[in-house]
C-alpha positions in Angstrom: 125.1 57.9 143.6 127.3 55.5 145.4 126.5 56.3 149.2 128.8 53.6 150.6 132.1 55.3 149.2 130.8 58.8 148.8 132.7 61.6 150.9 131.3 64.1 149.3 127.4 64.8 149.6 126.5 61.7 151.8 128.7 62.9 154.7 127.4 66.7 154.6 124.4 65.7 157.5 126.5 62.7 159.0 127.0 63.9 162.7 129.4 62.0 165.5 126.4 62.1 168.0 128.2 60.7 171.3 126.2 58.6 173.5 123.9 59.8 175.8 126.3 58.7 178.5 129.4 60.6 177.0 127.4 63.6 177.0 125.9 63.8 181.0 128.7 65.3 182.0 128.8 68.4 179.9 126.2 70.7 178.2 127.9 71.3 174.8 126.0 74.9 173.1 126.8 76.4 170.2 130.4 77.1 169.9 132.0 80.9 169.2 134.9 81.8 167.7 137.5 84.7 167.3 139.5 84.3 164.1 142.9 86.4 164.3 142.1 86.6 160.6 140.0 85.9 157.6 141.7 82.3 157.2 139.3 79.2 157.9 141.1 77.0 160.2 140.8 73.7 161.2 139.2 75.4 164.7 136.8 76.9 162.6 135.1 74.4 160.8 134.6 72.0 164.1 132.7 75.4 165.7 130.4 75.1 163.3 126.8 73.8 164.0 125.5 71.5 161.8 122.1 71.1 160.9 120.4 67.5 161.0 116.7 66.8 160.7 113.8 69.0 160.2 110.1 68.6 160.2 107.1 71.1 159.6 104.3 71.3 161.5 100.6 70.0 160.3 99.5 73.3 159.7 102.9 74.6 158.4 103.3 77.5 161.0 106.5 76.3 162.5 109.9 74.2 162.1 111.2 71.8 164.3 115.0 71.2 163.6 118.2 69.1 164.8 121.0 70.6 165.2 124.8 69.2 166.5 127.1 71.1 168.4 130.9 69.8 168.4 133.4 70.2 171.2 137.2 69.9 170.5 138.3 70.1 174.1 135.4 67.6 175.7 135.9 65.7 172.1 132.3 65.1 172.0 129.2 66.2 169.6 125.7 67.2 171.7 122.4 67.5 169.4 119.8 69.9 170.6 116.3 70.5 169.0 115.3 74.0 167.9 112.1 75.5 167.1 111.5 78.9 164.6 108.0 80.1 163.1 108.2 78.9 159.0 109.4 82.0 157.9 112.4 81.6 160.1 111.7 83.9 162.9 112.0 83.3 166.5 113.9 80.8 166.6 114.8 79.0 170.0 116.5 76.3 171.2 114.4 73.6 173.0 117.5 71.4 174.4 118.3 72.8 177.9 120.2 70.0 179.5 123.5 67.6 178.6 120.8 65.1 177.1 120.8 64.3 172.9 117.7 65.3 172.0 116.5 64.1 168.1 114.5 62.7 165.8 112.0 65.3 166.3 108.1 64.7 164.7 104.6 66.5 165.2 101.8 64.7 167.4 100.0 67.7 166.2 100.2 71.1 165.7 100.9 72.0 169.6 103.2 68.7 170.4 106.6 67.7 169.4 107.8 64.0 170.0 111.5 63.3 170.1 114.0 60.6 171.2 115.8 61.4 174.7 118.2 58.7 176.2 116.2 55.9 174.3 112.4 57.0 174.6 109.8 58.7 172.8 109.4 61.7 174.9 106.6 64.6 174.0 106.6 68.4 174.9 104.9 71.6 173.5 106.4 74.3 171.1 108.5 76.2 173.6 110.1 73.1 175.1 107.7 72.7 178.4 105.5 70.2 179.4 107.5 67.5 178.9 106.9 63.9 179.5 108.1 60.2 178.5 105.9 58.5 176.5 107.2 55.3 176.0 109.0 52.9 178.4 111.4 50.2 176.8 114.9 49.6 178.6 115.9 52.8 176.6 116.3 51.1 173.8 114.5 53.1 171.4 116.4 53.6 168.4 113.6 55.3 165.5 110.2 56.0 165.7 107.3 57.3 163.5 103.5 57.5 164.9 100.8 56.8 162.5 98.8 59.9 160.6 95.8 59.1 163.4 98.2 59.1 166.4 96.3 55.7 167.4 99.9 53.3 167.0 103.8 54.2 166.6 106.6 52.6 164.9 109.3 51.6 167.0 112.8 50.4 166.3 114.6 48.4 168.2 117.7 45.9 168.1 117.4 42.0 168.5 120.3 39.6 169.1 120.8 38.2 165.5 123.0 34.7 165.4 122.9 34.0 161.6 126.5 34.6 161.2 128.5 34.7 164.9 127.0 32.3 167.0 126.2 33.6 170.4 128.9 33.8 173.3 128.8 30.2 175.8 126.7 31.4 178.8 129.8 29.9 181.2 132.1 32.7 179.4 130.3 35.9 179.2 133.8 37.6 179.4 134.9 35.8 176.1 136.4 38.6 173.4 136.0 35.7 171.1 133.4 35.3 167.8 132.7 32.1 165.8 131.7 33.2 162.5 130.1 30.9 160.2 129.3 33.3 157.4 129.7 36.3 155.3 128.6 39.3 156.3 129.9 39.0 159.7 130.8 42.8 160.0 129.6 46.0 158.4 130.7 49.2 157.7 132.3 49.4 161.4 131.1 47.1 163.5 130.2 43.4 164.2 126.7 42.2 163.4 125.5 40.7 166.9 122.6 42.4 166.3 119.8 43.7 164.1 117.0 46.3 164.0 113.2 45.6 163.7 110.7 47.7 163.8 107.8 47.2 166.7 104.3 48.5 166.2 102.9 49.8 169.4 99.3 51.2 170.4 99.3 54.7 171.9 96.7 56.1 174.2 94.8 59.4 174.4 97.8 61.1 175.9 100.3 60.1 172.8 101.8 57.6 175.9 102.5 53.8 174.2 101.4 50.7 175.3 104.0 48.5 176.7 104.2 45.5 174.6 104.6 45.6 171.0 104.3 43.6 167.7 107.3 42.8 165.4 106.6 43.0 162.6 109.1 40.9 161.1 108.9 38.2 163.9 110.7 35.2 163.4 112.9 36.8 160.1 116.8 37.2 160.3 116.6 39.8 158.3 117.0 44.1 159.0 114.9 46.7 158.6 116.2 49.5 158.0 119.2 48.5 156.0 122.7 48.4 156.9 124.7 50.8 157.0 122.8 54.1 156.4 119.2 53.1 156.5 116.7 54.8 159.1 112.9 55.9 159.4 113.0 56.8 156.1 112.8 53.3 155.0 109.8 52.7 156.4 106.2 54.4 156.0 102.6 54.7 156.9 99.5 54.5 155.0 97.4 57.8 155.2 94.5 55.5 156.9 97.1 54.2 159.0 96.4 50.4 158.2 99.3 49.5 156.7 103.2 50.1 156.9 105.7 50.2 153.6 109.2 49.1 154.7 112.4 48.2 152.9 113.9 45.1 153.7 116.7 42.9 151.9 115.5 39.5 153.0 119.1 37.5 152.8 122.0 36.8 155.0 125.6 35.8 155.0 126.8 35.4 151.7 123.6 35.6 149.8 123.1 39.0 151.4 126.9 40.0 150.8 126.6 39.3 147.2 123.4 41.0 146.5 121.9 44.3 146.5 118.5 42.6 146.2 115.8 44.8 149.0 112.3 45.2 147.9 109.5 46.9 149.3 106.4 45.2 151.3 103.6 46.5 152.9 102.6 44.7 156.0 98.9 44.7 156.9 98.4 46.0 160.6 95.2 44.5 162.0 95.8 41.1 159.8 99.9 40.9 160.2 100.2 39.9 156.5 103.1 41.0 154.6 102.7 41.4 150.5 105.9 41.8 148.4 105.2 44.6 146.2 108.5 44.3 143.5 108.3 40.7 143.1 105.2 38.2 142.8 104.6 35.7 145.3 105.7 32.4 143.2 109.0 34.4 142.8 112.3 32.1 142.6 115.3 34.0 142.2 117.7 32.7 139.6 121.1 30.9 141.1 123.9 33.1 140.9 127.2 32.2 140.7 128.8 34.6 143.8 132.4 34.9 142.3 131.3 36.2 139.3 130.0 39.8 138.0 126.0 39.8 137.9 126.0 41.6 134.7 125.5 39.2 132.5 123.8 36.4 135.0 120.4 35.5 134.6 119.2 37.2 137.5 119.1 40.5 135.4 118.7 39.3 132.3 115.8 41.4 130.6 112.6 39.4 131.2 113.5 39.1 134.9 113.9 43.2 135.5 110.3 43.0 135.9 110.9 41.7 139.2 112.9 45.1 140.3 116.2 42.9 141.6 118.1 45.9 142.4 118.1 48.4 145.8 114.1 49.3 146.2 113.8 51.8 149.3 112.6 54.9 151.2 108.9 54.0 150.1 106.2 57.3 150.7 102.4 57.2 150.3 100.9 59.5 148.5 98.4 62.1 150.3 95.0 60.6 148.8 96.4 57.0 149.9 96.0 55.8 146.1 100.1 55.4 145.3 102.9 54.5 147.0 106.5 55.6 145.8 109.9 54.4 146.3 113.3 55.1 144.6 114.2 51.5 142.6 117.3 50.5 140.9 117.3 48.1 138.0 120.0 45.6 138.3 121.3 43.4 140.9 124.7 43.4 142.5 125.3 47.2 141.7 124.8 49.7 144.3 125.7 52.9 142.1 122.8 51.9 139.4 120.7 54.7 137.8 118.2 55.7 140.9 114.7 56.2 139.1 111.4 56.7 141.1 109.1 54.0 140.8 105.1 54.7 141.6 103.0 52.1 142.2 99.1 52.0 142.1 97.7 50.3 145.2 94.4 49.9 143.3 95.4 48.1 140.2 98.9 47.2 141.3 100.5 48.8 138.0 104.0 50.2 138.2 105.3 52.9 136.8 108.7 54.8 136.8 108.6 58.2 136.7 112.3 59.7 136.0 113.0 57.5 133.0 113.3 60.8 130.9 116.2 62.1 133.5 119.5 60.5 133.0 120.4 60.7 136.2 119.6 60.1 140.3 116.7 60.5 142.2 118.4 61.1 145.4 115.4 62.2 147.6 111.7 63.6 146.6 108.3 64.7 148.0 104.3 63.9 147.4 102.9 67.3 146.5 99.5 67.5 148.5 97.6 67.0 144.7 98.8 63.5 144.9 100.2 63.6 141.4 103.1 65.3 141.6 106.4 64.3 143.2 108.9 67.0 143.6 112.5 65.4 143.4 116.6 66.3 144.3 118.8 64.9 141.2 122.4 65.6 140.1 122.8 66.9 136.6 126.1 69.1 135.7 127.6 68.3 138.8 124.6 70.4 140.9 121.9 68.4 142.8 118.7 70.9 142.2 115.1 70.3 142.2 112.6 68.6 139.5 109.5 67.7 139.6 107.8 65.0 137.5 103.6 63.9 137.8 102.4 60.5 137.4 103.1 60.6 132.9 106.8 60.8 133.8 106.9 64.4 132.0 110.0 66.1 134.1 110.8 69.7 134.6 113.8 71.0 136.3 112.4 73.3 138.7 115.8 75.3 139.9 118.8 75.9 138.6 121.4 76.8 141.0 125.4 75.9 141.4 124.6 74.3 144.6 123.0 71.3 146.3 119.8 70.6 147.6 119.1 68.6 150.1 116.6 66.7 152.5 112.8 67.5 151.1 109.1 67.5 152.4 105.9 70.0 151.8 106.0 72.7 154.2 102.4 73.7 153.6 100.0 73.2 150.8 102.2 75.4 148.1 105.5 75.4 149.7 108.8 73.0 149.9 110.9 73.2 152.7 114.5 72.2 151.9 118.4 72.4 152.6 120.9 73.9 150.5 124.6 73.9 150.8 127.7 74.5 148.2 131.2 74.4 148.4 131.3 77.9 150.1 128.1 77.7 152.4 127.4 75.0 155.0 123.8 74.0 155.1 120.8 76.5 156.1 117.4 75.5 155.3 115.4 77.1 152.9 111.8 77.7 151.4 110.9 76.7 148.0 107.2 78.3 146.6 107.0 76.6 142.9 105.5 78.5 140.5 105.7 81.9 142.1 104.0 84.3 139.9 106.6 86.4 139.8 109.8 84.6 139.5 109.0 80.8 138.6 110.5 79.6 141.6 111.0 81.5 144.6 114.0 80.7 147.3 113.5 82.1 150.4 116.4 81.7 153.1 114.9 81.2 156.8 118.0 80.1 158.7 121.9 81.4 159.1 123.3 78.8 161.3 126.9 79.7 161.4 126.8 83.7 159.8 129.1 84.5 163.2 131.7 82.3 161.9 131.2 83.0 158.0 131.0 86.9 158.6 134.5 87.1 160.0 136.0 84.6 156.7 137.6 85.6 153.4 135.6 83.5 150.7 136.7 81.4 147.9 135.4 81.4 144.6 134.3 79.1 142.2 135.1 78.7 138.6 133.4 75.9 136.2 135.2 75.1 133.0 134.3 72.4 130.2 137.5 69.9 129.9 138.5 67.8 126.9 139.4 65.0 128.0 141.6 62.3 125.9 139.0 61.0 123.9 137.5 64.0 123.1 135.0 64.4 125.2 133.8 67.3 127.1 134.4 67.1 131.2 132.4 69.8 134.0 135.4 70.1 136.1 135.2 72.4 138.9 138.0 75.3 140.6 138.2 76.8 143.6 140.6 79.6 143.9 141.9 81.2 147.1 140.0 84.4 149.0 141.8 87.8 148.0 142.9 85.6 144.7 145.4 87.6 142.8 145.6 86.4 139.2 149.1 87.3 138.9 150.2 84.8 141.2 151.3 81.4 141.4 149.2 79.1 143.6 150.0 75.9 144.6 147.3 73.4 143.0 145.5 70.3 144.4 144.0 67.4 142.3 140.9 66.3 143.8 140.1 62.4 143.1 136.8 61.7 143.6 135.2 58.7 145.8 132.5 56.3 145.1 133.6 55.5 142.6 130.5 56.8 141.3 129.9 59.4 143.7 129.2 63.4 142.3 131.8 66.0 142.4 128.4 68.3 143.1 128.4 71.4 145.3 129.1 69.2 148.4 130.0 70.8 152.1 132.1 68.5 153.7 133.6 68.9 157.4 137.0 67.0 156.5 137.3 67.4 152.1 136.4 70.9 152.6 136.8 73.2 149.2 136.7 76.1 151.5 139.7 75.4 154.2 141.9 73.8 151.3 141.7 77.3 149.5 141.3 79.7 152.3 144.8 77.6 153.3 146.2 79.2 149.8 145.9 76.3 147.2 143.8 76.0 144.4 141.9 73.0 143.5 140.6 71.7 140.2 138.1 68.8 141.4 137.0 67.4 137.8 134.0 65.7 137.1 136.0 62.0 135.6 134.7 59.3 133.7 132.3 57.1 136.5 130.3 60.3 137.8 126.7 61.1 137.7 124.9 63.6 136.6 126.1 63.0 133.2 124.4 60.0 131.5 124.4 56.8 132.2 127.0 55.7 129.4 129.6 58.1 131.6 128.6 56.7 134.7 129.2 53.4 133.7 132.2 54.2 132.3 134.2 53.1 135.5 133.3 49.7 136.2 135.6 47.6 135.0 138.3 50.1 134.4 139.4 51.7 137.0 142.6 52.3 135.7 141.6 53.3 132.6 140.0 56.5 131.1 139.1 57.7 134.0 142.6 57.9 135.3 143.3 60.1 132.0 140.3 61.9 132.8 142.3 63.2 135.9 145.4 64.0 134.3 143.1 65.8 131.0 142.0 68.1 134.5 145.6 68.7 135.9 147.4 69.1 132.7 144.4 71.7 131.6 144.6 73.7 135.0 148.5 74.0 134.4 148.1 75.1 130.5 144.8 77.5 130.7 145.3 78.8 133.8 148.1 81.2 134.6 147.8 81.8 138.3 148.2 77.9 138.2 151.9 76.6 139.7 152.9 73.5 138.1 156.0 73.2 140.0 153.7 73.0 142.8 151.3 70.3 142.4 149.6 67.6 144.8 147.0 64.9 144.2 144.4 64.3 147.1 142.0 62.3 146.9 139.8 59.4 149.9 138.1 55.6 148.9 138.2 55.6 145.4 139.9 58.9 145.4 142.7 56.8 147.4 142.8 54.4 145.1 143.3 56.9 142.5 146.6 58.3 144.0 147.7 55.0 145.3 147.2 54.6 141.1 148.5 57.8 140.0 151.6 57.9 142.5 153.0 55.2 140.0 151.8 56.9 136.8 152.3 60.7 137.4 155.5 61.7 135.1 156.6 64.2 137.2 153.7 65.8 137.6 153.1 66.1 141.4 154.8 67.0 144.4 153.3 64.9 146.7 150.2 62.8 147.4 147.4 62.3 150.0 145.2 58.9 150.1 142.5 58.7 152.6 141.1 55.2 153.2 142.2 54.0 150.1 141.9 50.2 148.3 146.1 49.7 147.4 145.7 45.9 146.6 142.9 44.9 144.7 143.9 41.2 144.9 143.2 41.4 148.9 140.4 43.9 148.7 138.2 41.2 146.7 138.2 39.4 149.8 138.7 41.6 152.6 135.8 43.8 151.8 132.6 43.1 153.5 129.9 43.6 150.9 131.0 41.8 147.7 128.8 42.4 145.8 130.8 45.7 145.1 134.2 44.3 144.3 132.1 41.5 141.4 130.7 44.2 139.5 133.6 46.5 139.9 136.0 43.8 139.3 134.0 41.2 136.8 135.8 38.4 138.7 137.3 36.8 141.8 141.1 37.1 141.7 141.3 33.3 141.7 139.2 32.3 138.9 140.8 30.9 135.6 138.4 31.9 133.4 138.7 35.8 134.4 136.8 38.2 131.7 139.6 40.6 129.8 138.2 43.4 132.5 138.9 41.8 135.3 142.5 40.6 134.4 143.1 44.4 133.3 142.0 45.5 137.0 143.9 43.1 139.0 147.2 43.6 136.7 146.7 47.1 137.3 146.3 47.2 141.1 148.4 50.4 142.7 150.4 47.7 144.3 151.8 46.4 141.4 153.7 49.5 140.3 155.5 50.5 143.7 158.7 50.3 141.5 157.5 53.2 140.3 156.7 55.6 143.2 159.0 58.5 143.2 157.1 60.6 145.3 156.2 61.9 149.3 152.8 60.1 150.2 150.5 60.5 153.3 148.1 57.7 153.8 145.3 57.9 156.1 143.5 55.2 157.6 140.6 54.1 159.8 140.8 50.8 161.6 137.4 50.5 162.2 137.0 50.8 158.1 135.7 47.5 157.3 134.2 48.5 153.3 138.5 48.8 152.7 140.4 47.7 155.3 143.1 49.9 157.0 145.4 47.1 155.6 145.3 48.5 153.0 146.8 51.8 154.0 149.4 50.4 156.3 150.6 48.4 152.9 150.9 51.4 151.1 152.6 53.3 153.7 155.4 50.2 154.6 155.9 49.7 150.6 156.6 52.9 150.1 159.3 53.4 153.6 160.9 50.0 152.3 161.2 52.0 148.7 163.0 54.6 150.7 160.0 56.8 149.9 159.5 59.9 152.2 155.7 58.9 153.7 153.7 59.6 156.7 150.6 57.3 157.9 147.9 58.7 160.1 146.5 56.0 161.6 143.0 55.9 163.4 142.3 53.1 165.5 138.5 53.9 166.8 137.4 55.5 162.9 135.7 54.0 160.2 135.7 55.1 156.6 135.2 58.9 157.9 136.6 60.4 160.6 134.1 61.9 163.1 135.2 62.8 166.5 136.2 66.4 167.0 139.9 65.8 167.9 140.6 63.1 165.7 139.2 65.7 162.9 141.1 68.2 164.1 144.6 66.2 163.5 143.3 65.2 160.4 143.5 68.3 158.9 146.2 69.9 161.1 148.2 66.5 159.5 146.9 66.7 156.3 148.2 70.8 156.0 150.9 70.2 157.4 152.0 67.6 154.6 151.0 69.8 152.2 152.7 72.7 153.0 155.8 70.8 153.4 156.1 70.2 150.0 154.3 72.5 147.7 155.1 76.3 149.5 158.7 75.4 149.6 
């Protein structure tokens, strides 16, 4: 899954945590709302509680979990901790004040550690006996205790001046930055600090020693990796003597063109580090920074054994014999197939366990037998559960029209997981593999938004296989409004997915939410066009170098199918909407839709691909997707086609109202892209609006901004499609 541009499943658990200082003024609790009718509204969507992290106690008797509450009035969020029995009974909120409490993990069966005010704390099962364990001046950004509880990893940020020079001591108030290399900003911030993991000694009462050891001492590299990495990128060995961690040991230009991260094994006692992905004498082949790495030496078949792609998220087997991690094969390709690699710590042998599964492994956990791994994978537009043994024999465990989320073992026999869909926000479930009566039993143990959901009319979801213009079969979701009447005609939206390689699976988003779109009286057509995972690698890779080719034909095939075969679709009231690559798709379709659509909405989309090439911060993305820098005279035919078909070159054909949305802190696709599209539309005399957020990134995270986004979105659609 292309996590960096995804707007679906990756956005599910993302929470807009307000700072500690911001939340001290008010204790935001679970929101209640009484609706006038059964229609989902933006206010109802933002009143919903959002499940974050969760963890079962060592004995499997209790579960601690994190909840995010949002106040539109205060424009803030509050992260709180809850406790419940493993069967979902006796749920109790543990957080009582306005401070955020996050990242809970168990110290023993009676004690939970968590972060509060930038320090590690502990408390008992019922939330009492609270005690601060660390003294870091509020610098704790993540933590993980060793299995024997004698040590703890604590994440802290350290100054970083490799690409932005340190400010002169006599100019402390200057806002200027002197930049010396690439990757000077990432996602939504300037890179003037990076995270490092420190190992601290833990006392018998779980208090943390005052001094720790930086396991990357003297190295100018981040761990976890920007922009989304967390504690899942580090793991303790079962004997508490070693730490496996994820790191891309590059800076500047080399960082900006490469996705090559590795798994390192750090010996806590010896303070020695070994790269498990590459031999000690490995020398990276020279890389041309303005060309795709597809055919460069770093990705030559003989070099793939050195694992030059993304390797991350290590987990030790329960018996300590193996270390698993997720691995992409090739450098420079952030959406390559995510495989499951297993490393034998005794022999040094690496085995890929999911080669028979032609799609991504999105999360996984070891079974207690240390010979089975459960994982979540996307296939045919759903994220279901699978298992594999150490011989790579894959079995599908569930087949729900839904998406499962993060996995962990609840006890020796059961799995704890989150599940959601287009019509159901995230809740926690217990999965019992090989249940004697039902094969795999699924039991829901939370209903965190029941009070709101019970008031709402529920949309329905249909699945169709649509013939594409080249004769392929494309899975397409159609979401119908509540109280659907098949005799009526409905305004209809074509949903254009981001990525370009993230799935149109059964995601629940708090912005691109199909439930609220359908509740507002729209039919949604959501195709799994060329380039999306879950339909094999050939289908996935068909979009790279062909952004305006077959994938655009796929969009139009889906909406034409809906108009021709679904009598309730009103072909005279069609809109096209999307974000990121979906926004790019909208900008392109605006010049190539042959009068199909009556309005467009593009959020954070690329408009001018030549400008995008040097504006984006992670240059490996443009290199892989476009093949070449736009100034190269020896461009490949794919590169020439990409630049020649950039949406900005077809503004002369625009004839349809368009709403452009962008965040000014979006450093992946700069806000100038959205501004340029809006300016071009208005200069052409086309009805257009620009919704610009100076304080938002590629997403919209603040409550009042989120409400404004939803209101503007539906006001624009209603204006043009409900006349």
